[in-house]
ZAPANU-362022 format. One record per atom (N, C-alpha, C, O): residue in three letters; x, y, z. Coordinates in steps of 0.2 Angstrom, whole numbers, plus 5000, padded with zeros to 4 digits. Layout:
% ZAPANU-362022
ALAXYZ...
***
This chain:
% ZAPANU-362022
UNK507650864957UNK508150894959UNK508050974958UNK507750994954UNK508151014964UNK508051084964UNK508551124960UNK509051094958UNK508451184960UNK508951234957UNK509651234960UNK510251234957UNK509651234967UNK510251234970UNK510651174969UNK511251174968UNK510351114970UNK510651054969UNK510951044961UNK511451024960UNK510551064957UNK510751064950UNK511351114948UNK511851094945UNK511451174952UNK511951214951UNK512551184954UNK513151184951UNK512451154960UNK513051124964UNK513351064959UNK513951064958UNK512951024956UNK513150964952UNK513450994946UNK513950974944UNK513251054943UNK513551084937UNK514251114939UNK514751104935UNK514351144945UNK514951164947UNK515451104948UNK516051114946UNK515251054951UNK515650994951UNK515950974944UNK516450954943UNK515450974939UNK515550954933UNK516050994929UNK516450974926UNK516051064930UNK516451104928UNK517251094931UNK517751094927UNK517251074937UNK517851064940UNK518151004938UNK518851004937UNK517750954937UNK518050894934UNK518350894927UNK518850874925UNK517950934923UNK518150944916UNK518750984916UNK519150974912UNK518751034920UNK519451074920UNK520051034922UNK520551034919UNK519850994927UNK520450954930UNK520650904924UNK521250884924UNK520150874921UNK520350824916UNK520650854910UNK521150824907UNK520550924908UNK520850954903UNK521550974905UNK522050964901UNK521650994911UNK522351014913UNK522750944914UNK523350944913UNK522450884915UNK522850824916UNK522950794909UNK523250744908UNK522650824904UNK522650804896UNK522450734896UNK522750694893UNK521850724899UNK521550654898UNK520850664894UNK520550714894UNK520750614890UNK520050614887UNK519550584891UNK519750554897UNK518950594890UNK518450564894UNK518550494894UNK518450464900UNK518750454889UNK518750384888UNK519350364893UNK519250314896UNK519950394893UNK520450384897UNK520350384904UNK520550344908UNK519950444906UNK519750454913UNK519350404915UNK519350374921UNK518850374911UNK518350334912UNK518750264914UNK518550234919UNK519250244910UNK519550184911UNK520050184918UNK520050134921UNK520250244919UNK520650254925UNK520250254931UNK520450234937UNK519650264931UNK519150264937UNK518650204937UNK518350204942UNK518650164932UNK518150114932UNK517450134930UNK517050094931UNK517450194927UNK516750214925UNK516650214918UNK517150184914UNK516050224915UNK515950224908UNK516150304905UNK516050354909UNK516250304899UNK516350374896UNK515750414897UNK515750474898UNK515150374896UNK514450404897UNK514350444904UNK514050494905UNK514650404909UNK514650424916UNK515050494917UNK514850544920UNK515650494914UNK516050554914UNK515750604910UNK515750664912UNK515350594905UNK515050654901UNK514450674906UNK514450734907UNK514050634909UNK513550654913UNK513750694919UNK513450734921UNK514350674922UNK514650704928UNK514850774926UNK514650824929UNK515150784920UNK515450844918UNK514950894916UNK515050954916UNK514350864913UNK513750904911UNK513350934918UNK512950974917UNK513450894923UNK513050914929UNK512450864929UNK511950874934UNK512350824925UNK511650784925UNK511750724930UNK511250694932UNK512350704932UNK512450654937UNK512950674942UNK513450704940UNK512750664948UNK513150694953UNK513550624956UNK513250574957UNK514250634956UNK514650574958UNK514550564966UNK514650614970UNK514450504968UNK514450494976UNK515150504978UNK515650504974UNK515250514985UNK515850524988UNK516450484985UNK517050504984UNK516350414985UNK516850374983UNK517050384976UNK517650374975UNK516650394972UNK516850414965UNK517150474965UNK517650484961UNK516950524968UNK517350584968UNK518050574970UNK518450604967UNK518150534975UNK518850524977UNK519250484971UNK519850504970UNK518950444968UNK519250404962UNK519450444957UNK519950444954UNK518950494955UNK519050544950UNK519650584952UNK520150594948UNK519650614958UNK520150654960UNK520850624960UNK521350654958UNK520950554962UNK521550524962UNK521750514954UNK522350534952UNK521350494950UNK521450494943UNK521650554940UNK522050554935UNK521450614942UNK521550674939UNK522150714943UNK522450764940UNK522450684948UNK522950704952UNK522850774955UNK523250814956UNK522250774958UNK521950834962UNK521750804969UNK521650744969UNK521550844974UNK521250824980UNK520550824978UNK520250864974UNK520150784982UNK519450774981UNK519050844982UNK518650864979UNK519350884987UNK519050944989UNK519150994983UNK518751044982UNK519650984979UNK519651034973UNK519151024968UNK518951074964UNK518750974968UNK518250954964UNK517550974967UNK517050974964UNK517551004973UNK516951024977UNK516951094977UNK517451134978UNK516351124976UNK516251204977UNK516451214985UNK516251174989UNK516751264986UNK516951284993UNK516351294997UNK515851314995UNK516351265004UNK515851275008UNK515651355010UNK515051365011UNK516151395009UNK516051465009UNK515751505003UNK515551555004UNK515751464998UNK515451494992UNK514751504992UNK514351454993UNK514451564992UNK513751574992UNK513351544987UNK513551544981UNK512751524988UNK512351494984UNK512451414982UNK512151384978UNK513051394985UNK513051324984UNK512851274989UNK512351244989UNK513251264995UNK513051225000UNK512451245004UNK512051215006UNK512451315005UNK511951345009UNK511251325006UNK510751315010UNK511151325000UNK510451314997UNK510351244995UNK509851224993UNK510851194997UNK510751124996UNK510151095001UNK510051115006UNK509851044999UNK509451005003UNK509950985010UNK510550965009UNK509650985015UNK510050965021UNK510550905021UNK511050905023UNK510250845018UNK510550785017UNK511150795013UNK511650765014UNK511150835008UNK511750845003UNK512250895006UNK512850875006UNK512050945009UNK512450985013UNK512850945018UNK513450955019UNK512550905022UNK512850865027UNK513350825023UNK513950825026UNK513250795018UNK513650745015UNK514350785012UNK514850765013UNK514250845010UNK514750885007UNK515150905013UNK515850905013UNK514850925018UNK515250945024UNK515650885027UNK516250895029UNK515350825028UNK515750775030UNK516250755026UNK516850735028UNK516250755019UNK516750735014UNK517250785015UNK517850765015UNK517150855015UNK517650905016UNK518050895022UNK518650905022UNK517750885027UNK518050875034UNK518550805033UNK519050815036UNK518350755031UNK518750695030UNK519350705026UNK519950685027UNK519250745020UNK519750765016UNK520250805019UNK520850795018UNK520050855023UNK520450895026UNK520950855032UNK521550865032UNK520550815035UNK520950775040UNK521450735037UNK522050725039UNK521250695031UNK521750655028UNK522350695025UNK522950675025UNK522250755022UNK522750795020UNK523150825025UNK523850825024UNK522950835031UNK523350855037UNK523850795039UNK524350805040UNK523550735038UNK523850675041UNK524350655035UNK524750605036UNK524350685029UNK524750665024UNK524550605020UNK524950575016UNK523950585020UNK523650525017UNK523350545010UNK523250495006UNK523350605008UNK523050625001UNK523550664998UNK523450684992
***
């Protein structure tokens, strides 16, 4: 994992942790609501584990936020632009899908 990917994962973790705190959920309760382990939540929040898109959507639903709220913005310097191409493509695809579903009232 390179520095850009590590920074990106750490930012997702910070956003998940912040949303969890605002939702007043423990890691254990969030884990139960998403079908993950508490250890996975800990790893995601620390940036050690990057959640795949389907888990990101589950986390967002359990936290009462939009999936895009857990992702660093595409316009934020130093995040997506420096990611490996396959990760940048995945982030862009997920962000587009979430935007489309939000416009259609599905999220």
